[in-house]
C-alpha beads as a LAMMPS data file, in Angstrom:
LAMMPS data file: protein, C-alpha beads

188 atoms
187 bonds

1 atom types
1 bond types

-500.0 500.0 xlo xhi
-500.0 500.0 ylo yhi
-500.0 500.0 zlo zhi

Masses

1 110.0

Atoms # bond

1 1 1 -289.930 178.759 -197.683
2 1 1 -290.974 178.968 -194.063
3 1 1 -292.678 182.157 -192.876
4 1 1 -293.726 183.358 -189.456
5 1 1 -297.315 183.358 -188.815
6 1 1 -298.961 186.286 -186.969
7 1 1 -301.994 186.106 -184.911
8 1 1 -304.349 189.188 -184.643
9 1 1 -304.625 190.343 -181.204
10 1 1 -308.056 192.156 -180.657
11 1 1 -308.794 194.964 -178.218
12 1 1 -311.932 195.271 -176.368
13 1 1 -313.357 197.853 -178.726
14 1 1 -312.755 195.761 -181.781
15 1 1 -314.167 192.712 -180.070
16 1 1 -317.381 194.635 -179.196
17 1 1 -317.711 195.622 -182.830
18 1 1 -317.475 192.135 -183.966
19 1 1 -320.355 191.217 -181.692
20 1 1 -322.344 194.337 -182.755
21 1 1 -321.911 193.312 -186.432
22 1 1 -323.183 189.939 -185.612
23 1 1 -320.026 188.078 -186.337
24 1 1 -319.871 186.290 -182.966
25 1 1 -323.450 184.809 -182.905
26 1 1 -322.687 181.191 -183.531
27 1 1 -321.246 180.537 -180.028
28 1 1 -320.278 181.709 -176.698
29 1 1 -316.933 183.650 -176.750
30 1 1 -314.467 185.352 -174.385
31 1 1 -311.729 187.815 -175.309
32 1 1 -308.813 186.418 -173.312
33 1 1 -305.328 187.856 -173.683
34 1 1 -306.459 189.611 -176.834
35 1 1 -307.543 186.333 -178.449
36 1 1 -311.285 185.425 -179.193
37 1 1 -311.682 182.079 -177.509
38 1 1 -314.824 179.952 -177.926
39 1 1 -316.053 178.827 -174.656
40 1 1 -316.514 175.064 -173.784
41 1 1 -320.047 173.573 -174.052
42 1 1 -321.824 173.648 -170.661
43 1 1 -322.224 170.041 -169.378
44 1 1 -324.967 168.922 -167.023
45 1 1 -322.858 168.818 -163.918
46 1 1 -321.595 172.393 -164.615
47 1 1 -325.245 173.587 -165.398
48 1 1 -326.380 172.006 -162.168
49 1 1 -323.674 173.490 -160.075
50 1 1 -324.145 177.137 -161.466
51 1 1 -327.858 176.681 -160.738
52 1 1 -327.203 175.608 -157.137
53 1 1 -324.762 178.462 -156.643
54 1 1 -327.449 181.146 -157.662
55 1 1 -330.222 179.339 -155.541
56 1 1 -327.859 179.267 -152.556
57 1 1 -326.189 182.740 -152.859
58 1 1 -329.304 184.731 -153.916
59 1 1 -330.995 184.687 -150.540
60 1 1 -327.804 184.929 -148.519
61 1 1 -326.565 188.068 -150.294
62 1 1 -329.770 189.771 -151.061
63 1 1 -329.512 193.502 -150.305
64 1 1 -325.706 193.368 -149.660
65 1 1 -324.535 192.372 -153.209
66 1 1 -325.730 192.068 -156.793
67 1 1 -325.595 188.488 -157.923
68 1 1 -324.767 187.874 -161.692
69 1 1 -324.362 184.698 -163.680
70 1 1 -322.636 184.069 -167.030
71 1 1 -322.558 187.686 -167.995
72 1 1 -319.659 189.694 -169.493
73 1 1 -316.991 191.233 -167.244
74 1 1 -314.412 193.568 -168.235
75 1 1 -310.941 192.284 -166.764
76 1 1 -308.168 194.722 -167.847
77 1 1 -308.330 194.733 -171.737
78 1 1 -310.209 191.472 -171.808
79 1 1 -313.897 190.319 -171.570
80 1 1 -314.431 187.155 -169.619
81 1 1 -317.701 185.343 -168.863
82 1 1 -317.426 184.071 -165.228
83 1 1 -320.107 181.502 -164.169
84 1 1 -321.250 183.465 -161.044
85 1 1 -320.120 186.690 -159.417
86 1 1 -321.124 189.005 -156.809
87 1 1 -320.861 192.792 -157.259
88 1 1 -320.714 195.631 -154.886
89 1 1 -324.169 197.259 -154.675
90 1 1 -324.769 200.049 -157.057
91 1 1 -327.733 202.418 -156.946
92 1 1 -328.150 202.179 -160.722
93 1 1 -327.583 198.264 -160.665
94 1 1 -324.668 198.980 -163.378
95 1 1 -327.288 199.964 -166.062
96 1 1 -325.708 201.378 -169.202
97 1 1 -322.165 200.089 -168.529
98 1 1 -320.355 196.794 -168.480
99 1 1 -319.521 195.209 -165.152
100 1 1 -315.607 195.450 -164.474
101 1 1 -313.162 193.481 -162.178
102 1 1 -313.206 196.556 -159.728
103 1 1 -316.923 195.928 -159.026
104 1 1 -316.522 192.277 -157.959
105 1 1 -316.671 191.075 -154.397
106 1 1 -316.561 187.263 -155.367
107 1 1 -316.129 185.573 -158.636
108 1 1 -316.662 181.811 -159.237
109 1 1 -315.556 179.723 -161.991
110 1 1 -317.113 176.181 -162.301
111 1 1 -314.565 173.772 -163.945
112 1 1 -315.804 170.596 -165.516
113 1 1 -313.284 170.598 -168.393
114 1 1 -311.558 173.785 -168.014
115 1 1 -309.636 173.654 -164.759
116 1 1 -306.197 174.108 -166.138
117 1 1 -307.342 177.260 -168.007
118 1 1 -309.289 178.563 -165.136
119 1 1 -306.415 178.034 -162.628
120 1 1 -303.311 179.016 -164.778
121 1 1 -304.787 181.657 -167.161
122 1 1 -307.956 183.295 -165.677
123 1 1 -307.093 183.248 -161.924
124 1 1 -303.829 185.087 -162.432
125 1 1 -305.766 187.680 -164.757
126 1 1 -308.362 188.241 -161.761
127 1 1 -305.509 188.621 -159.265
128 1 1 -303.738 191.219 -161.642
129 1 1 -307.082 193.154 -161.632
130 1 1 -307.544 193.038 -157.919
131 1 1 -310.548 190.816 -157.662
132 1 1 -310.567 190.071 -153.904
133 1 1 -311.808 186.543 -153.893
134 1 1 -312.047 183.834 -156.481
135 1 1 -313.462 180.251 -156.217
136 1 1 -312.756 177.605 -158.754
137 1 1 -315.120 174.685 -158.237
138 1 1 -313.231 171.597 -159.335
139 1 1 -316.009 169.238 -160.260
140 1 1 -313.641 166.544 -161.236
141 1 1 -311.710 166.776 -158.137
142 1 1 -314.797 167.202 -155.917
143 1 1 -313.336 170.494 -154.201
144 1 1 -313.515 174.123 -154.285
145 1 1 -310.211 176.012 -154.619
146 1 1 -310.446 179.432 -152.840
147 1 1 -308.016 182.388 -153.797
148 1 1 -307.901 185.409 -151.704
149 1 1 -305.857 188.617 -150.997
150 1 1 -304.368 189.541 -154.314
151 1 1 -301.121 191.434 -154.023
152 1 1 -298.629 192.084 -156.652
153 1 1 -300.771 190.440 -159.252
154 1 1 -300.929 187.015 -157.360
155 1 1 -303.259 185.585 -154.785
156 1 1 -301.285 185.340 -151.437
157 1 1 -303.813 182.834 -149.807
158 1 1 -304.860 179.763 -151.711
159 1 1 -306.879 176.912 -150.071
160 1 1 -308.719 173.855 -151.223
161 1 1 -311.966 172.964 -149.499
162 1 1 -313.349 169.299 -149.820
163 1 1 -316.796 167.931 -148.992
164 1 1 -317.745 168.639 -145.504
165 1 1 -315.868 171.965 -145.500
166 1 1 -317.445 175.465 -144.991
167 1 1 -316.295 178.562 -146.942
168 1 1 -316.805 181.994 -145.439
169 1 1 -316.724 184.847 -147.798
170 1 1 -314.179 187.453 -146.913
171 1 1 -316.076 190.491 -148.307
172 1 1 -319.476 189.736 -146.794
173 1 1 -319.354 189.072 -143.161
174 1 1 -321.770 186.331 -142.087
175 1 1 -322.111 184.608 -145.408
176 1 1 -320.887 181.084 -145.774
177 1 1 -321.426 178.097 -147.929
178 1 1 -320.904 174.484 -147.313
179 1 1 -318.956 172.714 -150.098
180 1 1 -321.617 170.002 -150.347
181 1 1 -324.124 172.704 -151.163
182 1 1 -321.822 173.749 -154.095
183 1 1 -320.867 170.325 -155.363
184 1 1 -324.283 168.737 -154.924
185 1 1 -324.627 165.009 -154.913
186 1 1 -321.807 162.624 -155.429
187 1 1 -321.372 161.506 -159.162
188 1 1 -319.380 158.323 -158.806

Bonds

1 1 1 2
2 1 2 3
3 1 3 4
4 1 4 5
5 1 5 6
6 1 6 7
7 1 7 8
8 1 8 9
9 1 9 10
10 1 10 11
11 1 11 12
12 1 12 13
13 1 13 14
14 1 14 15
15 1 15 16
16 1 16 17
17 1 17 18
18 1 18 19
19 1 19 20
20 1 20 21
21 1 21 22
22 1 22 23
23 1 23 24
24 1 24 25
25 1 25 26
26 1 26 27
27 1 27 28
28 1 28 29
29 1 29 30
30 1 30 31
31 1 31 32
32 1 32 33
33 1 33 34
34 1 34 35
35 1 35 36
36 1 36 37
37 1 37 38
38 1 38 39
39 1 39 40
40 1 40 41
41 1 41 42
42 1 42 43
43 1 43 44
44 1 44 45
45 1 45 46
46 1 46 47
47 1 47 48
48 1 48 49
49 1 49 50
50 1 50 51
51 1 51 52
52 1 52 53
53 1 53 54
54 1 54 55
55 1 55 56
56 1 56 57
57 1 57 58
58 1 58 59
59 1 59 60
60 1 60 61
61 1 61 62
62 1 62 63
63 1 63 64
64 1 64 65
65 1 65 66
66 1 66 67
67 1 67 68
68 1 68 69
69 1 69 70
70 1 70 71
71 1 71 72
72 1 72 73
73 1 73 74
74 1 74 75
75 1 75 76
76 1 76 77
77 1 77 78
78 1 78 79
79 1 79 80
80 1 80 81
81 1 81 82
82 1 82 83
83 1 83 84
84 1 84 85
85 1 85 86
86 1 86 87
87 1 87 88
88 1 88 89
89 1 89 90
90 1 90 91
91 1 91 92
92 1 92 93
93 1 93 94
94 1 94 95
95 1 95 96
96 1 96 97
97 1 97 98
98 1 98 99
99 1 99 100
100 1 100 101
101 1 101 102
102 1 102 103
103 1 103 104
104 1 104 105
105 1 105 106
106 1 106 107
107 1 107 108
108 1 108 109
109 1 109 110
110 1 110 111
111 1 111 112
112 1 112 113
113 1 113 114
114 1 114 115
115 1 115 116
116 1 116 117
117 1 117 118
118 1 118 119
119 1 119 120
120 1 120 121
121 1 121 122
122 1 122 123
123 1 123 124
124 1 124 125
125 1 125 126
126 1 126 127
127 1 127 128
128 1 128 129
129 1 129 130
130 1 130 131
131 1 131 132
132 1 132 133
133 1 133 134
134 1 134 135
135 1 135 136
136 1 136 137
137 1 137 138
138 1 138 139
139 1 139 140
140 1 140 141
141 1 141 142
142 1 142 143
143 1 143 144
144 1 144 145
145 1 145 146
146 1 146 147
147 1 147 148
148 1 148 149
149 1 149 150
150 1 150 151
151 1 151 152
152 1 152 153
153 1 153 154
154 1 154 155
155 1 155 156
156 1 156 157
157 1 157 158
158 1 158 159
159 1 159 160
160 1 160 161
161 1 161 162
162 1 162 163
163 1 163 164
164 1 164 165
165 1 165 166
166 1 166 167
167 1 167 168
168 1 168 169
169 1 169 170
170 1 170 171
171 1 171 172
172 1 172 173
173 1 173 174
174 1 174 175
175 1 175 176
176 1 176 177
177 1 177 178
178 1 178 179
179 1 179 180
180 1 180 181
181 1 181 182
182 1 182 183
183 1 183 184
184 1 184 185
185 1 185 186
186 1 186 187
187 1 187 188
């Protein structure tokens, strides 16, 4: 006899209770579309890129944005862990509450082995929640995909920047990054 299998869809409160009960201690997890997903291990290139982004963005955004890395972010009914994100300044530094998509100025995902998921699942979710600007650093493709101007749940402006390119942040006038600063040395 063949039976239909059902999968439990978790909500944010249930997900947090699992974490508080110590049931999500053996790995890094995200709540994505109601499913608890174990995150990919962080490779050397991924780690190096996140570190570079933090070193470069920190001084350039000091006093105008709050810089965070690999912290939980509430996105609709889910909780994702972006690699790097800039938040609107808050006098209380968001203490006592979770960061949410509405607080974000720029969100960056670094993709070493997760490009398809980042572009096809996460980026649309960020657009649906109104995150104004998302970058996906494509380490394998040696480029940065920039998504801007969410409208109707999709980004209306998508552009890829390769080495030698310069990306200007839309939400922070005067802040720009060279793609080479983001990608670091050539690995091939």
